[in-house]
N, C-alpha and C positions, 0 to 999 in steps of 0.2 A: 328714390331716382338720383341717376347718375348724370345730373345736369348742371352746370355752373353757369351764370351769365356772364359774359364780357364787358368790357368797359364800354361796348357799342349795343349793349343790349342784345348782343346775339347769343345764345345759348351754344355751350360746347359741352357735347354729350361724351361722359369720359367713360372709355371703355378698357383701358390700361393703365395700370401704374406700373412703369417703368424703371427698372434698376439699372444704374450705369457705374463706370468707372471714369476717372477721367482720364486714365492712360497716362498719368503722370507721376513722378516719385511722390511718397506720401507727405513730404514737407511742402509742397507746392503750393504757393499762394492763392487765395482767391481772386487776389488782384492780377496775377499773372495770368491765370486762366480767362478772367474776363477780356483782358488785353489781348491775349491769342483770338477769343473769339472777334474782337472787334477791328484788329488790324492783319490779321491773317484769313480768318475765315469771312471777312466781310460782313457781319452780322449785325453790325451797328452794335445799339444798347440791348440788344434781345439775348437772353442767357438760354444756353444749352439744356439748361434743367431747372425745375424751379426750386428744388433744395438741393443743398449741397451739405456734407458731413464731413468734417475737419477729421484729422487724426485722433484728437482727445475727444469725439464724440458731439461736439457741438453741431447743433443743425442750424445752417442758415437759409433763410429764404432767399432766394435772387431773383423770382419772378412770381407774381399773383396768380393764384390757379385759374383765374379767369382770363389769362393770357396764354396763346400757343409758345411753347420754348420751340426751341432746334435740337430737340432730342430724336426723334425717330423720323427720318425721312419718310413723307408721305402720310403719316401718321399722327401729326403732330397736335391735330385738332381734336383728338381723340385720346391724347396721353397726360398724364402728371409725371413727370420725369423726376428722379432723385439720383445722385452720384454721391458715391465715397470718393474721397481724395485718394489716389492710388489707382492700382491695378497693374503694374508692372513691375518685374524684377530689376535690378542694377544693368542688364544689359537691354532692356526694354522691352521685354518678352512678358506676354500675359502672365498675370500670377496675381492671385487673391492676397491682397496685402491688406485687406482690413484689420484694425486691432479691435482688440475686445470693446472698446469703448465705441467704434464704429458700428460693429454688429450689434451692440444693443441699441442705440441711435436707430440704427436701419429698422430694426424689429419694430419697435416702438412708433417710428413714422409710418410704416407699411401698415402696421394696426389702426393707428389714426386715421389714414388715407383709405383703408377698405373699409371702415365704418361710416364715412362719409361718403363714400361711391360703393355703394354695396354690391353692384354687379360687376365691378371693374374686376379685372384678371391681373394679377401681380404677375409678371413676366421680367427676363431680361433681355436687354438691346438686341444681343445676339438671337434671341428666340422668334424674332420678325423674319417671313420669307424674304429671301434676298441680301440680308445683312452680312456680310463677310469680315465681322469683327469678331474677337473673344469677349467683348464687353458685356458683362460686366467682370469677366476673369472668375466667373463661379457660376454654377447650375443654381439658379434662382430657386427652382421649384424643389430641387433636393434638398438645399440648404433651410428652406421653411418647413419642409416636412419633417427635418430632424434637428430644427434649432429649439433649443431647451431656454429661456430667460432665466439668466442667473439672478435670482431674487436678491440676493446680497448685494449686490452691486446698482440695483435700479435705484435713482434716485427719489 
């Protein structure tokens, strides 16, 4: 079953696990990303993603899965969103800037989430109709089809 019960006892049907980038330099702090959401986007304390992956591969949960994030407009109620910090080059252009640690952590998190939400499709933010962003700055389906975990570096 692909549902999670919210804190209001309303069930969320999870149809997508969505991969994002923060579209920031890789060394951007989580605190500054949260401040941007609150002060610029006016989202209050609601996060853009459920999980964020730091450059060193550390996964931080920003929002419980039973709550909607602001990850994909008009689809938030059916998504679990995860992002890696990065996704742009030094000129602010879209670029896959994931470190090997971020790739490993992302893969592991996707496996965990797909085991929990068995019918959910894993997609990039840009794969939704009407999205005019490069996010997550790489082709998620192609990456997943070709990714081979490096067993030597798995914790």
